[in-house]
ZALUMDO-895749 format. One record per residue (C-alpha): residue number from 1; residue in three letters; z, x, y. Coordinates in Angstrom, 3 decimals. Example, Ala and Ser with C-alpha at 12.3 -4.5 7.8 and 13.67 -1.06 7.14 Angstrom:
REM ZALUMDO-895749
num->1; residuo->ala; up->7.800; east->12.300; north->-4.500;
num->2; residuo->ser; up->7.140; east->13.670; north->-1.060;
This chain:
REM ZALUMDO-895749
num->1; residuo->met; up->-49.323; east->27.592; north->-39.285;
num->2; residuo->trp; up->-48.396; east->29.264; north->-35.977;
num->3; residuo->tyr; up->-48.774; east->26.189; north->-34.087;
num->4; residuo->arg; up->-46.102; east->24.505; north->-36.401;
num->5; residuo->arg; up->-43.409; east->27.232; north->-35.497;
num->6; residuo->ile; up->-44.166; east->26.919; north->-31.770;
num->7; residuo->leu; up->-43.803; east->23.005; north->-32.162;
num->8; residuo->thr; up->-40.709; east->23.379; north->-34.180;
num->9; residuo->ala; up->-39.003; east->25.860; north->-32.005;
num->10; residuo->gly; up->-39.815; east->23.580; north->-29.108;
num->11; residuo->leu; up->-38.197; east->20.500; north->-30.794;
num->12; residuo->leu; up->-35.138; east->22.560; north->-31.421;
num->13; residuo->val; up->-34.902; east->23.748; north->-27.848;
num->14; residuo->leu; up->-35.370; east->19.978; north->-26.796;
num->15; residuo->cys; up->-32.760; east->18.648; north->-29.271;
num->16; residuo->phe; up->-30.356; east->21.422; north->-28.161;
num->17; residuo->phe; up->-30.601; east->20.752; north->-24.415;
num->18; residuo->gly; up->-30.802; east->17.069; north->-25.071;
num->19; residuo->gly; up->-27.576; east->16.864; north->-27.193;
num->20; residuo->ala; up->-25.679; east->19.168; north->-24.730;
num->21; residuo->ala; up->-26.175; east->16.977; north->-21.825;
num->22; residuo->gln; up->-24.578; east->14.022; north->-23.642;
num->23; residuo->gly; up->-21.172; east->15.816; north->-24.155;
num->24; residuo->val; up->-20.627; east->16.444; north->-20.168;
num->25; residuo->asp; up->-17.154; east->15.454; north->-19.772;
num->26; residuo->asp; up->-17.491; east->13.725; north->-16.333;
num->27; residuo->ile; up->-20.009; east->11.187; north->-17.659;
num->28; residuo->ser; up->-18.489; east->8.141; north->-19.427;
num->29; residuo->pro; up->-19.653; east->7.885; north->-23.273;
num->30; residuo->met; up->-21.391; east->4.740; north->-23.890;
num->31; residuo->ala; up->-19.223; east->1.788; north->-23.834;
num->32; residuo->ile; up->-16.267; east->3.695; north->-22.279;
num->33; residuo->tyr; up->-15.824; east->2.992; north->-18.692;
num->34; residuo->asn; up->-13.950; east->5.302; north->-16.398;
num->35; residuo->val; up->-11.343; east->3.181; north->-14.118;
num->36; residuo->gly; up->-9.661; east->4.301; north->-10.954;
num->37; residuo->leu; up->-6.466; east->2.444; north->-10.264;
num->38; residuo->val; up->-5.485; east->1.796; north->-6.623;
num->39; residuo->gly; up->-2.297; east->-0.106; north->-6.148;
num->40; residuo->arg; up->1.246; east->0.321; north->-5.253;
num->41; residuo->asp; up->3.414; east->-2.128; north->-7.696;
num->42; residuo->thr; up->3.401; east->-3.291; north->-11.235;
num->43; residuo->cys; up->0.501; east->-5.829; north->-10.764;
num->44; residuo->gly; up->-2.176; east->-2.899; north->-10.832;
num->45; residuo->val; up->-0.551; east->-1.112; north->-13.885;
num->46; residuo->ala; up->-0.454; east->-4.489; north->-15.741;
num->47; residuo->val; up->-4.168; east->-5.053; north->-14.804;
num->48; residuo->leu; up->-5.067; east->-1.366; north->-15.961;
num->49; residuo->asn; up->-3.132; east->-1.602; north->-19.000;
num->50; residuo->arg; up->-5.425; east->-4.670; north->-19.971;
num->51; residuo->phe; up->-8.556; east->-2.369; north->-19.367;
num->52; residuo->leu; up->-7.063; east->0.470; north->-21.475;
num->53; residuo->ser; up->-5.821; east->-2.167; north->-24.344;
num->54; residuo->thr; up->-9.624; east->-3.141; north->-24.759;
num->55; residuo->gly; up->-10.575; east->0.448; north->-26.070;
num->56; residuo->glu; up->-13.357; east->0.281; north->-23.782;
num->57; residuo->ala; up->-11.945; east->2.075; north->-20.639;
num->58; residuo->arg; up->-9.692; east->4.778; north->-19.745;
num->59; residuo->cys; up->-7.985; east->5.709; north->-16.546;
num->60; residuo->val; up->-9.660; east->8.830; north->-14.825;
num->61; residuo->ala; up->-7.889; east->8.672; north->-11.425;
num->62; residuo->val; up->-5.014; east->6.872; north->-9.296;
num->63; residuo->trp; up->-4.482; east->6.545; north->-5.686;
num->64; residuo->ser; up->-1.881; east->4.745; north->-3.711;
num->65; residuo->pro; up->-0.628; east->4.894; north->-0.145;
num->66; residuo->asp; up->2.635; east->5.804; north->-1.966;
num->67; residuo->glu; up->1.857; east->9.213; north->-3.735;
num->68; residuo->ala; up->5.400; east->9.047; north->-5.662;
num->69; residuo->trp; up->4.016; east->5.564; north->-7.195;
num->70; residuo->ser; up->0.543; east->7.537; north->-8.163;
num->71; residuo->arg; up->2.404; east->10.114; north->-10.014;
num->72; residuo->ala; up->4.685; east->7.841; north->-11.890;
num->73; residuo->val; up->1.601; east->5.702; north->-12.960;
num->74; residuo->lys; up->-0.203; east->9.135; north->-14.035;
num->75; residuo->glu; up->2.947; east->9.992; north->-16.457;
num->76; residuo->glu; up->2.855; east->6.374; north->-17.836;
num->77; residuo->val; up->-0.967; east->6.442; north->-18.540;
num->78; residuo->ala; up->-1.273; east->10.182; north->-19.767;
num->79; residuo->pro; up->0.127; east->9.493; north->-23.366;
num->80; residuo->leu; up->-1.986; east->6.310; north->-23.688;
num->81; residuo->gln; up->-5.263; east->8.185; north->-23.605;
num->82; residuo->ser; up->-6.745; east->11.628; north->-24.349;
num->83; residuo->lys; up->-7.540; east->12.587; north->-20.283;
num->84; residuo->val; up->-5.007; east->12.741; north->-18.103;
num->85; residuo->pro; up->-5.772; east->10.721; north->-15.015;
num->86; residuo->glu; up->-6.064; east->12.721; north->-11.735;
num->87; residuo->val; up->-3.824; east->11.740; north->-8.632;
num->88; residuo->cys; up->-6.402; east->11.657; north->-5.879;
num->89; residuo->ala; up->-5.340; east->12.944; north->-2.183;
num->90; residuo->asp; up->-7.138; east->9.998; north->-0.635;
num->91; residuo->tyr; up->-9.023; east->6.833; north->-1.423;
num->92; residuo->ala; up->-12.380; east->8.632; north->-0.342;
num->93; residuo->asp; up->-11.745; east->11.448; north->-2.924;
num->94; residuo->met; up->-11.444; east->8.921; north->-5.706;
num->95; residuo->leu; up->-14.870; east->7.268; north->-4.658;
num->96; residuo->asp; up->-16.596; east->10.345; north->-4.296;
num->97; residuo->arg; up->-15.941; east->11.067; north->-8.270;
num->98; residuo->arg; up->-19.355; east->11.090; north->-9.989;
num->99; residuo->asp; up->-17.394; east->9.716; north->-13.436;
num->100; residuo->leu; up->-15.740; east->6.777; north->-11.724;
num->101; residuo->asp; up->-17.460; east->3.495; north->-13.084;
num->102; residuo->ile; up->-14.764; east->0.679; north->-12.013;
num->103; residuo->val; up->-12.461; east->0.595; north->-9.062;
num->104; residuo->leu; up->-9.528; east->-1.448; north->-9.817;
num->105; residuo->ile; up->-7.907; east->-2.534; north->-6.415;
num->106; residuo->ala; up->-4.463; east->-4.220; north->-6.603;
num->107; residuo->leu; up->-3.079; east->-3.990; north->-3.210;
num->108; residuo->pro; up->-1.704; east->-6.828; north->-0.791;
num->109; residuo->glu; up->-4.594; east->-8.546; north->0.785;
num->110; residuo->ala; up->-4.307; east->-6.920; north->4.304;
num->111; residuo->gln; up->-4.828; east->-3.376; north->2.648;
num->112; residuo->gly; up->-7.014; east->-4.568; north->-0.156;
num->113; residuo->leu; up->-9.769; east->-6.176; north->1.788;
num->114; residuo->pro; up->-10.798; east->-3.059; north->3.723;
num->115; residuo->leu; up->-10.910; east->-0.840; north->0.524;
num->116; residuo->phe; up->-13.014; east->-3.288; north->-1.281;
num->117; residuo->leu; up->-15.339; east->-2.922; north->1.681;
num->118; residuo->gln; up->-15.380; east->0.782; north->1.244;
num->119; residuo->ala; up->-15.949; east->0.686; north->-2.552;
num->120; residuo->cys; up->-19.077; east->-1.436; north->-2.194;
num->121; residuo->asp; up->-20.378; east->1.120; north->0.204;
num->122; residuo->tyr; up->-20.108; east->3.760; north->-2.587;
num->123; residuo->asp; up->-21.914; east->1.359; north->-4.904;
num->124; residuo->lys; up->-19.048; east->0.940; north->-7.619;
num->125; residuo->ser; up->-18.351; east->-1.607; north->-9.931;
num->126; residuo->ile; up->-15.052; east->-3.395; north->-8.629;
num->127; residuo->tyr; up->-12.415; east->-5.506; north->-9.926;
num->128; residuo->ile; up->-10.052; east->-6.700; north->-7.310;
num->129; residuo->glu; up->-6.770; east->-8.612; north->-7.384;
num->130; residuo->leu; up->-6.793; east->-11.331; north->-4.615;
num->131; residuo->pro; up->-4.729; east->-14.373; north->-3.740;
num->132; residuo->ile; up->-6.168; east->-17.891; north->-5.075;
num->133; residuo->his; up->-7.281; east->-18.861; north->-1.652;
num->134; residuo->leu; up->-8.748; east->-16.985; north->1.243;
num->135; residuo->ser; up->-10.395; east->-18.568; north->4.412;
num->136; residuo->ala; up->-14.251; east->-18.764; north->4.896;
num->137; residuo->glu; up->-13.631; east->-16.003; north->7.502;
num->138; residuo->glu; up->-11.992; east->-13.784; north->5.257;
num->139; residuo->ile; up->-14.211; east->-14.014; north->2.436;
num->140; residuo->ala; up->-17.549; east->-13.888; north->4.053;
num->141; residuo->pro; up->-17.664; east->-10.100; north->4.652;
num->142; residuo->leu; up->-16.628; east->-9.474; north->1.215;
num->143; residuo->val; up->-19.216; east->-11.676; north->-0.131;
num->144; residuo->glu; up->-21.850; east->-9.903; north->1.970;
num->145; residuo->ala; up->-20.602; east->-6.674; north->1.095;
num->146; residuo->ser; up->-20.739; east->-7.376; north->-2.640;
num->147; residuo->his; up->-24.394; east->-8.177; north->-2.353;
num->148; residuo->thr; up->-25.237; east->-4.436; north->-1.276;
num->149; residuo->thr; up->-24.081; east->-2.923; north->-4.313;
num->150; residuo->ser; up->-25.583; east->-2.806; north->-7.588;
num->151; residuo->gly; up->-22.007; east->-2.660; north->-9.458;
num->152; residuo->ala; up->-20.363; east->-5.742; north->-10.687;
num->153; residuo->val; up->-17.578; east->-7.234; north->-8.656;
num->154; residuo->gln; up->-14.844; east->-9.294; north->-10.667;
num->155; residuo->val; up->-11.844; east->-11.136; north->-9.274;
num->156; residuo->gly; up->-8.417; east->-11.529; north->-10.766;
num->157; residuo->cys; up->-5.597; east->-13.443; north->-9.080;
num->158; residuo->his; up->-2.495; east->-11.981; north->-9.501;
num->159; residuo->thr; up->-0.704; east->-15.488; north->-9.482;
num->160; residuo->thr; up->-2.587; east->-16.324; north->-12.873;
num->161; residuo->asp; up->-0.926; east->-15.750; north->-16.112;
num->162; residuo->pro; up->-1.425; east->-12.286; north->-18.153;
num->163; residuo->gly; up->-3.940; east->-14.211; north->-20.612;
num->164; residuo->glu; up->-6.259; east->-15.314; north->-17.649;
num->165; residuo->thr; up->-5.988; east->-11.505; north->-16.652;
num->166; residuo->ala; up->-7.026; east->-10.341; north->-19.872;
num->167; residuo->gly; up->-9.732; east->-12.831; north->-20.042;
num->168; residuo->cys; up->-11.135; east->-11.556; north->-16.685;
num->169; residuo->val; up->-11.175; east->-7.825; north->-17.841;
num->170; residuo->glu; up->-12.638; east->-8.628; north->-21.006;
num->171; residuo->asn; up->-15.473; east->-10.625; north->-19.285;
num->172; residuo->met; up->-16.151; east->-7.922; north->-16.842;
num->173; residuo->leu; up->-16.463; east->-5.374; north->-19.579;
num->174; residuo->ser; up->-18.768; east->-7.609; north->-21.691;
num->175; residuo->tyr; up->-20.810; east->-8.141; north->-18.470;
num->176; residuo->leu; up->-21.298; east->-4.395; north->-17.919;
num->177; residuo->asn; up->-22.098; east->-3.931; north->-21.709;
num->178; residuo->gly; up->-24.698; east->-6.573; north->-21.641;
num->179; residuo->gln; up->-22.952; east->-8.713; north->-23.868;
num->180; residuo->thr; up->-22.436; east->-11.689; north->-21.305;
num->181; residuo->asp; up->-24.864; east->-12.403; north->-18.695;
num->182; residuo->ser; up->-22.339; east->-13.723; north->-15.896;
num->183; residuo->leu; up->-19.124; east->-12.939; north->-14.697;
num->184; residuo->ser; up->-16.276; east->-15.313; north->-14.986;
num->185; residuo->ser; up->-14.688; east->-14.818; north->-11.581;
num->186; residuo->pro; up->-17.328; east->-13.323; north->-9.108;
num->187; residuo->ile; up->-16.303; east->-12.895; north->-5.631;
num->188; residuo->asp; up->-18.608; east->-15.507; north->-4.067;
num->189; residuo->lys; up->-17.304; east->-17.991; north->-6.301;
num->190; residuo->ile; up->-13.458; east->-17.656; north->-5.440;
num->191; residuo->ser; up->-11.692; east->-20.634; north->-3.711;
num->192; residuo->val; up->-11.865; east->-21.067; north->0.108;
num->193; residuo->ser; up->-8.817; east->-22.549; north->1.977;
num->194; residuo->asp; up->-8.942; east->-24.218; north->5.287;
num->195; residuo->lys; up->-5.991; east->-21.718; north->6.662;
């Protein structure tokens, strides 16, 4: 009889501490991905809204070279979800977040490409808005860096229609959830021009 009491007490302790770990706020609940937006115009907000509209993502952080823009996005996004996103002081602060699952980069090409390389160093999943065509010299370091990260890398093209953007976002989330076995627009499959 005494051994049953010890076993029962041990199981209660295990269940209590196991259940407590699942409630930690800085870890994404199952099938909810924490997104950090890097941008400075309406393109990034439009893609972020696509993520939020799926019910499978929430914005936890915003960073931009324009701090006023970041604060405006924070105010726009806050009523759409239960957690208010943080305005990060710099990009490294965003990438250092333990709870960040997806980095959404929507900046002009010259600014966005080095930030993509940095996100790969942090082993995050990345959704990046790129022009339809890059030269072989421009895409090669991006493809190489994408092979060093265990995260998924999905490319959206800001010149495409909203339906295509929605499809890319939904495909990425399905891939991360294990519902599809490939990405619709991985970075090593984007078009290369002869610039």
